[in-house]
mmCIF file of the N, C-alpha and C atoms, coordinates in Angstrom:
data_MODEL
# 
_entry.id   MODEL 
# 
loop_
_atom_site.group_PDB 
_atom_site.id 
_atom_site.type_symbol 
_atom_site.label_atom_id 
_atom_site.label_alt_id 
_atom_site.label_comp_id 
_atom_site.label_asym_id 
_atom_site.label_entity_id 
_atom_site.label_seq_id 
_atom_site.pdbx_PDB_ins_code 
_atom_site.Cartn_x 
_atom_site.Cartn_y 
_atom_site.Cartn_z 
_atom_site.occupancy 
_atom_site.B_iso_or_equiv 
_atom_site.pdbx_formal_charge 
_atom_site.auth_seq_id 
_atom_site.auth_comp_id 
_atom_site.auth_asym_id 
_atom_site.auth_atom_id 
_atom_site.pdbx_PDB_model_num 
ATOM 1   N N  . MET A 1 1  ? 60.631  190.512 23.407 1.00 0.00 ? 1  MET A N  1 
ATOM 2   C CA . MET A 1 1  ? 61.178  191.780 23.820 1.00 0.00 ? 1  MET A CA 1 
ATOM 3   C C  . MET A 1 1  ? 60.142  192.443 24.716 1.00 0.00 ? 1  MET A C  1 
ATOM 4   N N  . ASN A 1 2  ? 60.550  192.842 25.889 1.00 0.00 ? 2  ASN A N  1 
ATOM 5   C CA . ASN A 1 2  ? 59.657  193.454 26.851 1.00 0.00 ? 2  ASN A CA 1 
ATOM 6   C C  . ASN A 1 2  ? 60.253  194.782 27.304 1.00 0.00 ? 2  ASN A C  1 
ATOM 7   N N  . ARG A 1 3  ? 59.563  195.887 26.990 1.00 0.00 ? 3  ARG A N  1 
ATOM 8   C CA . ARG A 1 3  ? 60.011  197.233 27.365 1.00 0.00 ? 3  ARG A CA 1 
ATOM 9   C C  . ARG A 1 3  ? 61.410  197.550 26.826 1.00 0.00 ? 3  ARG A C  1 
ATOM 10  N N  . GLY A 1 4  ? 61.689  197.075 25.650 1.00 0.00 ? 4  GLY A N  1 
ATOM 11  C CA . GLY A 1 4  ? 62.959  197.368 25.008 1.00 0.00 ? 4  GLY A CA 1 
ATOM 12  C C  . GLY A 1 4  ? 64.108  196.469 25.419 1.00 0.00 ? 4  GLY A C  1 
ATOM 13  N N  . LEU A 1 5  ? 63.844  195.442 26.223 1.00 0.00 ? 5  LEU A N  1 
ATOM 14  C CA . LEU A 1 5  ? 64.900  194.542 26.689 1.00 0.00 ? 5  LEU A CA 1 
ATOM 15  C C  . LEU A 1 5  ? 64.613  193.115 26.249 1.00 0.00 ? 5  LEU A C  1 
ATOM 16  N N  . GLN A 1 6  ? 65.608  192.495 25.667 1.00 0.00 ? 6  GLN A N  1 
ATOM 17  C CA . GLN A 1 6  ? 65.513  191.090 25.279 1.00 0.00 ? 6  GLN A CA 1 
ATOM 18  C C  . GLN A 1 6  ? 66.729  190.375 25.861 1.00 0.00 ? 6  GLN A C  1 
ATOM 19  N N  . ALA A 1 7  ? 66.511  189.257 26.540 1.00 0.00 ? 7  ALA A N  1 
ATOM 20  C CA . ALA A 1 7  ? 67.605  188.524 27.177 1.00 0.00 ? 7  ALA A CA 1 
ATOM 21  C C  . ALA A 1 7  ? 67.541  187.053 26.792 1.00 0.00 ? 7  ALA A C  1 
ATOM 22  N N  . ASP A 1 8  ? 68.697  186.414 26.824 1.00 0.00 ? 8  ASP A N  1 
ATOM 23  C CA . ASP A 1 8  ? 68.781  184.992 26.483 1.00 0.00 ? 8  ASP A CA 1 
ATOM 24  C C  . ASP A 1 8  ? 69.817  184.335 27.387 1.00 0.00 ? 8  ASP A C  1 
ATOM 25  N N  . ILE A 1 9  ? 69.467  183.203 27.930 1.00 0.00 ? 9  ILE A N  1 
ATOM 26  C CA . ILE A 1 9  ? 70.386  182.395 28.735 1.00 0.00 ? 9  ILE A CA 1 
ATOM 27  C C  . ILE A 1 9  ? 70.357  180.987 28.160 1.00 0.00 ? 9  ILE A C  1 
ATOM 28  N N  . SER A 1 10 ? 71.526  180.430 27.888 1.00 0.00 ? 10 SER A N  1 
ATOM 29  C CA . SER A 1 10 ? 71.578  179.066 27.363 1.00 0.00 ? 10 SER A CA 1 
ATOM 30  C C  . SER A 1 10 ? 72.638  178.261 28.106 1.00 0.00 ? 10 SER A C  1 
ATOM 31  N N  . TYR A 1 11 ? 72.380  176.974 28.215 1.00 0.00 ? 11 TYR A N  1 
ATOM 32  C CA . TYR A 1 11 ? 73.281  176.055 28.906 1.00 0.00 ? 11 TYR A CA 1 
ATOM 33  C C  . TYR A 1 11 ? 73.542  174.868 27.987 1.00 0.00 ? 11 TYR A C  1 
ATOM 34  N N  . THR A 1 12 ? 74.795  174.466 27.879 1.00 0.00 ? 12 THR A N  1 
ATOM 35  C CA . THR A 1 12 ? 75.161  173.327 27.049 1.00 0.00 ? 12 THR A CA 1 
ATOM 36  C C  . THR A 1 12 ? 75.980  172.342 27.866 1.00 0.00 ? 12 THR A C  1 
ATOM 37  N N  . TYR A 1 13 ? 75.579  171.086 27.835 1.00 0.00 ? 13 TYR A N  1 
ATOM 38  C CA . TYR A 1 13 ? 76.349  170.017 28.450 1.00 0.00 ? 13 TYR A CA 1 
ATOM 39  C C  . TYR A 1 13 ? 76.871  169.153 27.312 1.00 0.00 ? 13 TYR A C  1 
ATOM 40  N N  . SER A 1 14 ? 78.180  169.000 27.234 1.00 0.00 ? 14 SER A N  1 
ATOM 41  C CA . SER A 1 14 ? 78.755  168.232 26.138 1.00 0.00 ? 14 SER A CA 1 
ATOM 42  C C  . SER A 1 14 ? 80.025  167.532 26.598 1.00 0.00 ? 14 SER A C  1 
ATOM 43  N N  . ARG A 1 15 ? 80.514  166.643 25.756 1.00 0.00 ? 15 ARG A N  1 
ATOM 44  C CA . ARG A 1 15 ? 81.739  165.918 26.053 1.00 0.00 ? 15 ARG A CA 1 
ATOM 45  C C  . ARG A 1 15 ? 82.487  165.715 24.746 1.00 0.00 ? 15 ARG A C  1 
ATOM 46  N N  . SER A 1 16 ? 83.753  166.053 24.734 1.00 0.00 ? 16 SER A N  1 
ATOM 47  C CA . SER A 1 16 ? 84.593  165.862 23.558 1.00 0.00 ? 16 SER A CA 1 
ATOM 48  C C  . SER A 1 16 ? 85.618  164.777 23.872 1.00 0.00 ? 16 SER A C  1 
ATOM 49  N N  . ILE A 1 17 ? 85.613  163.724 23.054 1.00 0.00 ? 17 ILE A N  1 
ATOM 50  C CA . ILE A 1 17 ? 86.514  162.593 23.260 1.00 0.00 ? 17 ILE A CA 1 
ATOM 51  C C  . ILE A 1 17 ? 87.323  162.392 21.979 1.00 0.00 ? 17 ILE A C  1 
ATOM 52  N N  . ASP A 1 18 ? 88.629  162.177 22.125 1.00 0.00 ? 18 ASP A N  1 
ATOM 53  C CA . ASP A 1 18 ? 89.469  161.915 20.972 1.00 0.00 ? 18 ASP A CA 1 
ATOM 54  C C  . ASP A 1 18 ? 90.665  161.053 21.357 1.00 0.00 ? 18 ASP A C  1 
ATOM 55  N N  . PHE A 1 19 ? 91.538  160.815 20.383 1.00 0.00 ? 19 PHE A N  1 
ATOM 56  C CA . PHE A 1 19 ? 92.732  160.001 20.613 1.00 0.00 ? 19 PHE A CA 1 
ATOM 57  C C  . PHE A 1 19 ? 93.968  160.851 20.871 1.00 0.00 ? 19 PHE A C  1 
ATOM 58  N N  . GLY A 1 20 ? 93.859  162.141 20.723 1.00 0.00 ? 20 GLY A N  1 
ATOM 59  C CA . GLY A 1 20 ? 94.977  163.060 20.939 1.00 0.00 ? 20 GLY A CA 1 
ATOM 60  C C  . GLY A 1 20 ? 94.572  164.436 20.463 1.00 0.00 ? 20 GLY A C  1 
ATOM 61  N N  . SER A 1 21 ? 94.797  165.441 21.252 1.00 0.00 ? 21 SER A N  1 
ATOM 62  C CA . SER A 1 21 ? 94.328  166.787 20.926 1.00 0.00 ? 21 SER A CA 1 
ATOM 63  C C  . SER A 1 21 ? 95.388  167.620 20.220 1.00 0.00 ? 21 SER A C  1 
ATOM 64  N N  . ASP A 1 22 ? 96.386  167.003 19.642 1.00 0.00 ? 22 ASP A N  1 
ATOM 65  C CA . ASP A 1 22 ? 97.464  167.741 19.002 1.00 0.00 ? 22 ASP A CA 1 
ATOM 66  C C  . ASP A 1 22 ? 96.978  168.619 17.850 1.00 0.00 ? 22 ASP A C  1 
ATOM 67  N N  . ALA A 1 23 ? 95.997  168.155 17.094 1.00 0.00 ? 23 ALA A N  1 
ATOM 68  C CA . ALA A 1 23 ? 95.535  168.920 15.941 1.00 0.00 ? 23 ALA A CA 1 
ATOM 69  C C  . ALA A 1 23 ? 94.925  170.249 16.356 1.00 0.00 ? 23 ALA A C  1 
ATOM 70  N N  . GLU A 1 24 ? 94.365  170.323 17.537 1.00 0.00 ? 24 GLU A N  1 
ATOM 71  C CA . GLU A 1 24 ? 93.757  171.562 17.998 1.00 0.00 ? 24 GLU A CA 1 
ATOM 72  C C  . GLU A 1 24 ? 94.793  172.567 18.475 1.00 0.00 ? 24 GLU A C  1 
ATOM 73  N N  . ARG A 1 25 ? 95.958  172.112 18.895 1.00 0.00 ? 25 ARG A N  1 
ATOM 74  C CA . ARG A 1 25 ? 96.984  173.019 19.404 1.00 0.00 ? 25 ARG A CA 1 
ATOM 75  C C  . ARG A 1 25 ? 98.052  173.351 18.378 1.00 0.00 ? 25 ARG A C  1 
ATOM 76  N N  . ALA A 1 26 ? 98.131  172.604 17.294 1.00 0.00 ? 26 ALA A N  1 
ATOM 77  C CA . ALA A 1 26 ? 99.152  172.862 16.277 1.00 0.00 ? 26 ALA A CA 1 
ATOM 78  C C  . ALA A 1 26 ? 98.794  174.147 15.533 1.00 0.00 ? 26 ALA A C  1 
ATOM 79  N N  . THR A 1 27 ? 99.795  174.957 15.259 1.00 0.00 ? 27 THR A N  1 
ATOM 80  C CA . THR A 1 27 ? 99.590  176.203 14.531 1.00 0.00 ? 27 THR A CA 1 
ATOM 81  C C  . THR A 1 27 ? 100.507 176.234 13.317 1.00 0.00 ? 27 THR A C  1 
ATOM 82  N N  . GLU A 1 28 ? 100.387 177.298 12.537 1.00 0.00 ? 28 GLU A N  1 
ATOM 83  C CA . GLU A 1 28 ? 101.266 177.418 11.373 1.00 0.00 ? 28 GLU A CA 1 
ATOM 84  C C  . GLU A 1 28 ? 102.706 177.672 11.780 1.00 0.00 ? 28 GLU A C  1 
ATOM 85  N N  . PHE A 1 29 ? 102.936 178.093 13.029 1.00 0.00 ? 29 PHE A N  1 
ATOM 86  C CA . PHE A 1 29 ? 104.288 178.352 13.505 1.00 0.00 ? 29 PHE A CA 1 
ATOM 87  C C  . PHE A 1 29 ? 104.946 177.124 14.122 1.00 0.00 ? 29 PHE A C  1 
ATOM 88  N N  . SER A 1 30 ? 104.124 176.131 14.529 1.00 0.00 ? 30 SER A N  1 
ATOM 89  C CA . SER A 1 30 ? 104.691 174.945 15.179 1.00 0.00 ? 30 SER A CA 1 
ATOM 90  C C  . SER A 1 30 ? 105.022 173.839 14.186 1.00 0.00 ? 30 SER A C  1 
ATOM 91  N N  . HIS A 1 31 ? 104.677 174.007 12.904 1.00 0.00 ? 31 HIS A N  1 
ATOM 92  C CA . HIS A 1 31 ? 104.979 173.039 11.833 1.00 0.00 ? 31 HIS A CA 1 
ATOM 93  C C  . HIS A 1 31 ? 104.424 171.653 12.152 1.00 0.00 ? 31 HIS A C  1 
ATOM 94  N N  . GLY A 1 32 ? 103.176 171.618 12.702 1.00 0.00 ? 32 GLY A N  1 
ATOM 95  C CA . GLY A 1 32 ? 102.526 170.344 12.989 1.00 0.00 ? 32 GLY A CA 1 
ATOM 96  C C  . GLY A 1 32 ? 102.938 169.715 14.296 1.00 0.00 ? 32 GLY A C  1 
ATOM 97  N N  . VAL A 1 33 ? 103.874 170.303 14.999 1.00 0.00 ? 33 VAL A N  1 
ATOM 98  C CA . VAL A 1 33 ? 104.297 169.761 16.292 1.00 0.00 ? 33 VAL A CA 1 
ATOM 99  C C  . VAL A 1 33 ? 103.567 170.532 17.361 1.00 0.00 ? 33 VAL A C  1 
ATOM 100 N N  . ALA A 1 34 ? 102.732 169.836 18.111 1.00 0.00 ? 34 ALA A N  1 
ATOM 101 C CA . ALA A 1 34 ? 101.935 170.491 19.145 1.00 0.00 ? 34 ALA A CA 1 
ATOM 102 C C  . ALA A 1 34 ? 102.731 170.613 20.432 1.00 0.00 ? 34 ALA A C  1 
ATOM 103 N N  . ILE A 1 35 ? 102.347 171.593 21.213 1.00 0.00 ? 35 ILE A N  1 
ATOM 104 C CA . ILE A 1 35 ? 102.970 171.786 22.518 1.00 0.00 ? 35 ILE A CA 1 
ATOM 105 C C  . ILE A 1 35 ? 102.178 170.974 23.533 1.00 0.00 ? 35 ILE A C  1 
ATOM 106 N N  . GLY A 1 36 ? 102.814 170.091 24.234 1.00 0.00 ? 36 GLY A N  1 
ATOM 107 C CA . GLY A 1 36 ? 102.119 169.256 25.212 1.00 0.00 ? 36 GLY A CA 1 
ATOM 108 C C  . GLY A 1 36 ? 102.508 167.808 25.055 1.00 0.00 ? 36 GLY A C  1 
ATOM 109 N N  . ASN A 1 37 ? 101.798 166.949 25.737 1.00 0.00 ? 37 ASN A N  1 
ATOM 110 C CA . ASN A 1 37 ? 102.145 165.527 25.704 1.00 0.00 ? 37 ASN A CA 1 
ATOM 111 C C  . ASN A 1 37 ? 100.933 164.688 25.342 1.00 0.00 ? 37 ASN A C  1 
ATOM 112 N N  . SER A 1 38 ? 100.314 164.969 24.213 1.00 0.00 ? 38 SER A N  1 
ATOM 113 C CA . SER A 1 38 ? 99.176  164.195 23.728 1.00 0.00 ? 38 SER A CA 1 
ATOM 114 C C  . SER A 1 38 ? 99.610  163.239 22.632 1.00 0.00 ? 38 SER A C  1 
ATOM 115 N N  . SER A 1 39 ? 100.639 162.486 22.866 1.00 0.00 ? 39 SER A N  1 
ATOM 116 C CA . SER A 1 39 ? 101.110 161.539 21.865 1.00 0.00 ? 39 SER A CA 1 
ATOM 117 C C  . SER A 1 39 ? 100.509 160.160 22.127 1.00 0.00 ? 39 SER A C  1 
ATOM 118 N N  . ILE A 1 40 ? 100.476 159.341 21.074 1.00 0.00 ? 40 ILE A N  1 
ATOM 119 C CA . ILE A 1 40 ? 99.971  157.978 21.196 1.00 0.00 ? 40 ILE A CA 1 
ATOM 120 C C  . ILE A 1 40 ? 100.983 157.172 21.999 1.00 0.00 ? 40 ILE A C  1 
ATOM 121 N N  . ILE A 1 41 ? 100.538 156.598 23.094 1.00 0.00 ? 41 ILE A N  1 
ATOM 122 C CA . ILE A 1 41 ? 101.438 155.874 23.990 1.00 0.00 ? 41 ILE A CA 1 
ATOM 123 C C  . ILE A 1 41 ? 101.746 154.472 23.458 1.00 0.00 ? 41 ILE A C  1 
ATOM 124 N N  . ASN A 1 42 ? 100.718 153.763 23.016 1.00 0.00 ? 42 ASN A N  1 
ATOM 125 C CA . ASN A 1 42 ? 100.892 152.412 22.511 1.00 0.00 ? 42 ASN A CA 1 
ATOM 126 C C  . ASN A 1 42 ? 100.463 152.404 21.045 1.00 0.00 ? 42 ASN A C  1 
ATOM 127 N N  . THR A 1 43 ? 101.407 152.388 20.118 1.00 0.00 ? 43 THR A N  1 
ATOM 128 C CA . THR A 1 43 ? 101.067 152.455 18.698 1.00 0.00 ? 43 THR A CA 1 
ATOM 129 C C  . THR A 1 43 ? 100.403 151.185 18.191 1.00 0.00 ? 43 THR A C  1 
ATOM 130 N N  . TRP A 1 44 ? 100.540 150.058 18.908 1.00 0.00 ? 44 TRP A N  1 
ATOM 131 C CA . TRP A 1 44 ? 99.894  148.816 18.503 1.00 0.00 ? 44 TRP A CA 1 
ATOM 132 C C  . TRP A 1 44 ? 98.411  148.826 18.855 1.00 0.00 ? 44 TRP A C  1 
ATOM 133 N N  . ASN A 1 45 ? 98.011  149.632 19.848 1.00 0.00 ? 45 ASN A N  1 
ATOM 134 C CA . ASN A 1 45 ? 96.610  149.724 20.244 1.00 0.00 ? 45 ASN A CA 1 
ATOM 135 C C  . ASN A 1 45 ? 96.282  151.186 20.591 1.00 0.00 ? 45 ASN A C  1 
ATOM 136 N N  . PRO A 1 46 ? 96.093  152.045 19.589 1.00 0.00 ? 46 PRO A N  1 
ATOM 137 C CA . PRO A 1 46 ? 95.849  153.455 19.862 1.00 0.00 ? 46 PRO A CA 1 
ATOM 138 C C  . PRO A 1 46 ? 94.534  153.717 20.598 1.00 0.00 ? 46 PRO A C  1 
ATOM 139 N N  . ALA A 1 47 ? 93.612  152.759 20.629 1.00 0.00 ? 47 ALA A N  1 
ATOM 140 C CA . ALA A 1 47 ? 92.354  152.947 21.345 1.00 0.00 ? 47 ALA A CA 1 
ATOM 141 C C  . ALA A 1 47 ? 92.576  153.102 22.849 1.00 0.00 ? 47 ALA A C  1 
ATOM 142 N N  . LEU A 1 48 ? 93.718  152.654 23.340 1.00 0.00 ? 48 LEU A N  1 
ATOM 143 C CA . LEU A 1 48 ? 94.025  152.835 24.760 1.00 0.00 ? 48 LEU A CA 1 
ATOM 144 C C  . LEU A 1 48 ? 94.239  154.303 25.108 1.00 0.00 ? 48 LEU A C  1 
ATOM 145 N N  . ASN A 1 49 ? 94.512  155.122 24.108 1.00 0.00 ? 49 ASN A N  1 
ATOM 146 C CA . ASN A 1 49 ? 94.744  156.552 24.333 1.00 0.00 ? 49 ASN A CA 1 
ATOM 147 C C  . ASN A 1 49 ? 93.458  157.369 24.231 1.00 0.00 ? 49 ASN A C  1 
ATOM 148 N N  . ARG A 1 50 ? 92.311  156.708 24.031 1.00 0.00 ? 50 ARG A N  1 
ATOM 149 C CA . ARG A 1 50 ? 91.025  157.406 23.909 1.00 0.00 ? 50 ARG A CA 1 
ATOM 150 C C  . ARG A 1 50 ? 90.637  157.984 25.265 1.00 0.00 ? 50 ARG A C  1 
ATOM 151 N N  . ALA A 1 51 ? 90.390  159.304 25.288 1.00 0.00 ? 51 ALA A N  1 
ATOM 152 C CA . ALA A 1 51 ? 90.040  159.979 26.535 1.00 0.00 ? 51 ALA A CA 1 
ATOM 153 C C  . ALA A 1 51 ? 89.384  161.320 26.230 1.00 0.00 ? 51 ALA A C  1 
ATOM 154 N N  . VAL A 1 52 ? 89.036  162.026 27.274 1.00 0.00 ? 52 VAL A N  1 
ATOM 155 C CA . VAL A 1 52 ? 88.449  163.349 27.131 1.00 0.00 ? 52 VAL A CA 1 
ATOM 156 C C  . VAL A 1 52 ? 89.488  164.289 26.516 1.00 0.00 ? 52 VAL A C  1 
ATOM 157 N N  . SER A 1 53 ? 89.065  165.095 25.553 1.00 0.00 ? 53 SER A N  1 
ATOM 158 C CA . SER A 1 53 ? 89.969  166.010 24.850 1.00 0.00 ? 53 SER A CA 1 
ATOM 159 C C  . SER A 1 53 ? 90.533  167.068 25.791 1.00 0.00 ? 53 SER A C  1 
ATOM 160 N N  . ASP A 1 54 ? 91.687  167.591 25.422 1.00 0.00 ? 54 ASP A N  1 
ATOM 161 C CA . ASP A 1 54 ? 92.291  168.671 26.198 1.00 0.00 ? 54 ASP A CA 1 
ATOM 162 C C  . ASP A 1 54 ? 91.461  169.943 26.125 1.00 0.00 ? 54 ASP A C  1 
ATOM 163 N N  . PHE A 1 55 ? 90.698  170.119 25.047 1.00 0.00 ? 55 PHE A N  1 
ATOM 164 C CA . PHE A 1 55 ? 89.895  171.320 24.853 1.00 0.00 ? 55 PHE A CA 1 
ATOM 165 C C  . PHE A 1 55 ? 88.429  171.108 25.223 1.00 0.00 ? 55 PHE A C  1 
ATOM 166 N N  . ASP A 1 56 ? 88.112  170.052 25.955 1.00 0.00 ? 56 ASP A N  1 
ATOM 167 C CA . ASP A 1 56 ? 86.739  169.739 26.338 1.00 0.00 ? 56 ASP A CA 1 
ATOM 168 C C  . ASP A 1 56 ? 86.165  170.834 27.241 1.00 0.00 ? 56 ASP A C  1 
ATOM 169 N N  . THR A 1 57 ? 84.950  171.273 26.926 1.00 0.00 ? 57 THR A N  1 
ATOM 170 C CA . THR A 1 57 ? 84.206  172.211 27.762 1.00 0.00 ? 57 THR A CA 1 
ATOM 171 C C  . THR A 1 57 ? 82.899  171.524 28.118 1.00 0.00 ? 57 THR A C  1 
ATOM 172 N N  . THR A 1 58 ? 82.868  170.871 29.270 1.00 0.00 ? 58 THR A N  1 
ATOM 173 C CA . THR A 1 58 ? 81.705  170.079 29.649 1.00 0.00 ? 58 THR A CA 1 
ATOM 174 C C  . THR A 1 58 ? 80.495  170.952 29.926 1.00 0.00 ? 58 THR A C  1 
ATOM 175 N N  . HIS A 1 59 ? 80.646  171.975 30.719 1.00 0.00 ? 59 HIS A N  1 
ATOM 176 C CA . HIS A 1 59 ? 79.550  172.876 31.058 1.00 0.00 ? 59 HIS A CA 1 
ATOM 177 C C  . HIS A 1 59 ? 79.832  174.241 30.457 1.00 0.00 ? 59 HIS A C  1 
ATOM 178 N N  . LEU A 1 60 ? 78.859  174.764 29.705 1.00 0.00 ? 60 LEU A N  1 
ATOM 179 C CA . LEU A 1 60 ? 79.022  176.067 29.073 1.00 0.00 ? 60 LEU A CA 1 
ATOM 180 C C  . LEU A 1 60 ? 77.738  176.867 29.267 1.00 0.00 ? 60 LEU A C  1 
ATOM 181 N N  . ILE A 1 61 ? 77.849  178.007 29.933 1.00 0.00 ? 61 ILE A N  1 
ATOM 182 C CA . ILE A 1 61 ? 76.710  178.897 30.154 1.00 0.00 ? 61 ILE A CA 1 
ATOM 183 C C  . ILE A 1 61 ? 76.958  180.178 29.366 1.00 0.00 ? 61 ILE A C  1 
ATOM 184 N N  . THR A 1 62 ? 75.951  180.576 28.581 1.00 0.00 ? 62 THR A N  1 
ATOM 185 C CA . THR A 1 62 ? 76.039  181.790 27.780 1.00 0.00 ? 62 THR A CA 1 
ATOM 186 C C  . THR A 1 62 ? 74.876  182.704 28.140 1.00 0.00 ? 62 THR A C  1 
ATOM 187 N N  . VAL A 1 63 ? 75.181  183.960 28.426 1.00 0.00 ? 63 VAL A N  1 
ATOM 188 C CA . VAL A 1 63 ? 74.164  184.955 28.748 1.00 0.00 ? 63 VAL A CA 1 
ATOM 189 C C  . VAL A 1 63 ? 74.377  186.153 27.834 1.00 0.00 ? 63 VAL A C  1 
ATOM 190 N N  . ASP A 1 64 ? 73.302  186.609 27.190 1.00 0.00 ? 64 ASP A N  1 
ATOM 191 C CA . ASP A 1 64 ? 73.407  187.811 26.370 1.00 0.00 ? 64 ASP A CA 1 
ATOM 192 C C  . ASP A 1 64 ? 72.102  188.594 26.452 1.00 0.00 ? 64 ASP A C  1 
ATOM 193 N N  . TRP A 1 65 ? 72.184  189.880 26.105 1.00 0.00 ? 65 TRP A N  1 
ATOM 194 C CA . TRP A 1 65 ? 71.003  190.720 26.128 1.00 0.00 ? 65 TRP A CA 1 
ATOM 195 C C  . TRP A 1 65 ? 71.133  191.814 25.085 1.00 0.00 ? 65 TRP A C  1 
ATOM 196 N N  . VAL A 1 66 ? 69.965  192.343 24.694 1.00 0.00 ? 66 VAL A N  1 
ATOM 197 C CA . VAL A 1 66 ? 69.878  193.453 23.753 1.00 0.00 ? 66 VAL A CA 1 
ATOM 198 C C  . VAL A 1 66 ? 68.915  194.456 24.357 1.00 0.00 ? 66 VAL A C  1 
ATOM 199 N N  . TYR A 1 67 ? 69.327  195.715 24.392 1.00 0.00 ? 67 TYR A N  1 
ATOM 200 C CA . TYR A 1 67 ? 68.468  196.770 24.932 1.00 0.00 ? 67 TYR A CA 1 
ATOM 201 C C  . TYR A 1 67 ? 68.263  197.830 23.865 1.00 0.00 ? 67 TYR A C  1 
ATOM 202 N N  . GLN A 1 68 ? 67.001  198.141 23.607 1.00 0.00 ? 68 GLN A N  1 
ATOM 203 C CA . GLN A 1 68 ? 66.671  199.163 22.620 1.00 0.00 ? 68 GLN A CA 1 
ATOM 204 C C  . GLN A 1 68 ? 66.838  200.532 23.270 1.00 0.00 ? 68 GLN A C  1 
ATOM 205 N N  . LEU A 1 69 ? 67.658  201.367 22.676 1.00 0.00 ? 69 LEU A N  1 
ATOM 206 C CA . LEU A 1 69 ? 67.910  202.695 23.224 1.00 0.00 ? 69 LEU A CA 1 
ATOM 207 C C  . LEU A 1 69 ? 66.652  203.561 23.138 1.00 0.00 ? 69 LEU A C  1 
ATOM 208 N N  . PRO A 1 70 ? 66.396  204.372 24.154 1.00 0.00 ? 70 PRO A N  1 
ATOM 209 C CA . PRO A 1 70 ? 65.129  205.120 24.228 1.00 0.00 ? 70 PRO A CA 1 
ATOM 210 C C  . PRO A 1 70 ? 65.104  206.404 23.404 1.00 0.00 ? 70 PRO A C  1 
ATOM 211 N N  . PHE A 1 71 ? 65.812  206.468 22.293 1.00 0.00 ? 71 PHE A N  1 
ATOM 212 C CA . PHE A 1 71 ? 65.765  207.652 21.442 1.00 0.00 ? 71 PHE A CA 1 
ATOM 213 C C  . PHE A 1 71 ? 65.956  207.227 19.999 1.00 0.00 ? 71 PHE A C  1 
ATOM 214 N N  . GLY A 1 72 ? 65.661  208.132 19.082 1.00 0.00 ? 72 GLY A N  1 
ATOM 215 C CA . GLY A 1 72 ? 65.799  207.851 17.662 1.00 0.00 ? 72 GLY A CA 1 
ATOM 216 C C  . GLY A 1 72 ? 64.473  207.978 16.948 1.00 0.00 ? 72 GLY A C  1 
ATOM 217 N N  . THR A 1 73 ? 64.523  208.052 15.611 1.00 0.00 ? 73 THR A N  1 
ATOM 218 C CA . THR A 1 73 ? 63.291  208.249 14.842 1.00 0.00 ? 73 THR A CA 1 
ATOM 219 C C  . THR A 1 73 ? 62.439  206.997 14.759 1.00 0.00 ? 73 THR A C  1 
ATOM 220 N N  . ALA A 1 74 ? 63.038  205.824 14.821 1.00 0.00 ? 74 ALA A N  1 
ATOM 221 C CA . ALA A 1 74 ? 62.278  204.574 14.715 1.00 0.00 ? 74 ALA A CA 1 
ATOM 222 C C  . ALA A 1 74 ? 62.024  203.963 16.087 1.00 0.00 ? 74 ALA A C  1 
ATOM 223 N N  . ARG A 1 75 ? 61.925  204.784 17.119 1.00 0.00 ? 75 ARG A N  1 
ATOM 224 C CA . ARG A 1 75 ? 61.721  204.276 18.481 1.00 0.00 ? 75 ARG A CA 1 
ATOM 225 C C  . ARG A 1 75 ? 60.363  203.608 18.615 1.00 0.00 ? 75 ARG A C  1 
ATOM 226 N N  . ASN A 1 76 ? 59.309  204.227 18.073 1.00 0.00 ? 76 ASN A N  1 
ATOM 227 C CA . ASN A 1 76 ? 57.964  203.654 18.137 1.00 0.00 ? 76 ASN A CA 1 
ATOM 228 C C  . ASN A 1 76 ? 57.729  202.766 16.935 1.00 0.00 ? 76 ASN A C  1 
ATOM 229 N N  . SER A 1 77 ? 57.097  201.632 17.148 1.00 0.00 ? 77 SER A N  1 
ATOM 230 C CA . SER A 1 77 ? 56.836  200.728 16.029 1.00 0.00 ? 77 SER A CA 1 
ATOM 231 C C  . SER A 1 77 ? 55.768  201.298 15.105 1.00 0.00 ? 77 SER A C  1 
ATOM 232 N N  . SER A 1 78 ? 54.966  202.294 15.592 1.00 0.00 ? 78 SER A N  1 
ATOM 233 C CA . SER A 1 78 ? 53.917  202.889 14.756 1.00 0.00 ? 78 SER A CA 1 
ATOM 234 C C  . SER A 1 78 ? 54.433  204.083 13.956 1.00 0.00 ? 78 SER A C  1 
ATOM 235 N N  . ALA A 1 79 ? 55.705  204.426 14.102 1.00 0.00 ? 79 ALA A N  1 
ATOM 236 C CA . ALA A 1 79 ? 56.265  205.569 13.374 1.00 0.00 ? 79 ALA A CA 1 
ATOM 237 C C  . ALA A 1 79 ? 56.325  205.254 11.881 1.00 0.00 ? 79 ALA A C  1 
ATOM 238 N N  . ALA A 1 80 ? 56.100  206.291 11.103 1.00 0.00 ? 80 ALA A N  1 
ATOM 239 C CA . ALA A 1 80 ? 56.143  206.133 9.654  1.00 0.00 ? 80 ALA A CA 1 
ATOM 240 C C  . ALA A 1 80 ? 57.572  205.934 9.207  1.00 0.00 ? 80 ALA A C  1 
ATOM 241 N N  . PRO A 1 81 ? 57.809  205.066 8.210  1.00 0.00 ? 81 PRO A N  1 
ATOM 242 C CA . PRO A 1 81 ? 59.163  204.869 7.722  1.00 0.00 ? 81 PRO A CA 1 
ATOM 243 C C  . PRO A 1 81 ? 59.712  206.127 7.044  1.00 0.00 ? 81 PRO A C  1 
ATOM 244 N N  . ILE A 1 82 ? 61.002  206.316 7.163  1.00 0.00 ? 82 ILE A N  1 
ATOM 245 C CA . ILE A 1 82 ? 61.659  207.478 6.549  1.00 0.00 ? 82 ILE A CA 1 
ATOM 246 C C  . ILE A 1 82 ? 61.885  207.192 5.066  1.00 0.00 ? 82 ILE A C  1 
ATOM 247 N N  . PRO A 1 83 ? 61.444  208.108 4.176  1.00 0.00 ? 83 PRO A N  1 
ATOM 248 C CA . PRO A 1 83 ? 61.600  207.857 2.733  1.00 0.00 ? 83 PRO A CA 1 
ATOM 249 C C  . PRO A 1 83 ? 63.037  207.941 2.291  1.00 0.00 ? 83 PRO A C  1 
# 
């Protein structure tokens, strides 16, 4: 923390691979039937359907910050604690 400001930047590179993303889109209202076309094409060899997930986020950048407000009783770290 420098002068009351703390910042953080993070980057994530990832890959999500599955055989069908239906489980991620199914809700309690769809009764297990997902919206979309992520069905197994060849039931004799489901490995042929292995691919990048529909919900894959390959690049993810997150930026956040915290700023200490310049007023209040505990503004200085040397201030006595309030009983």
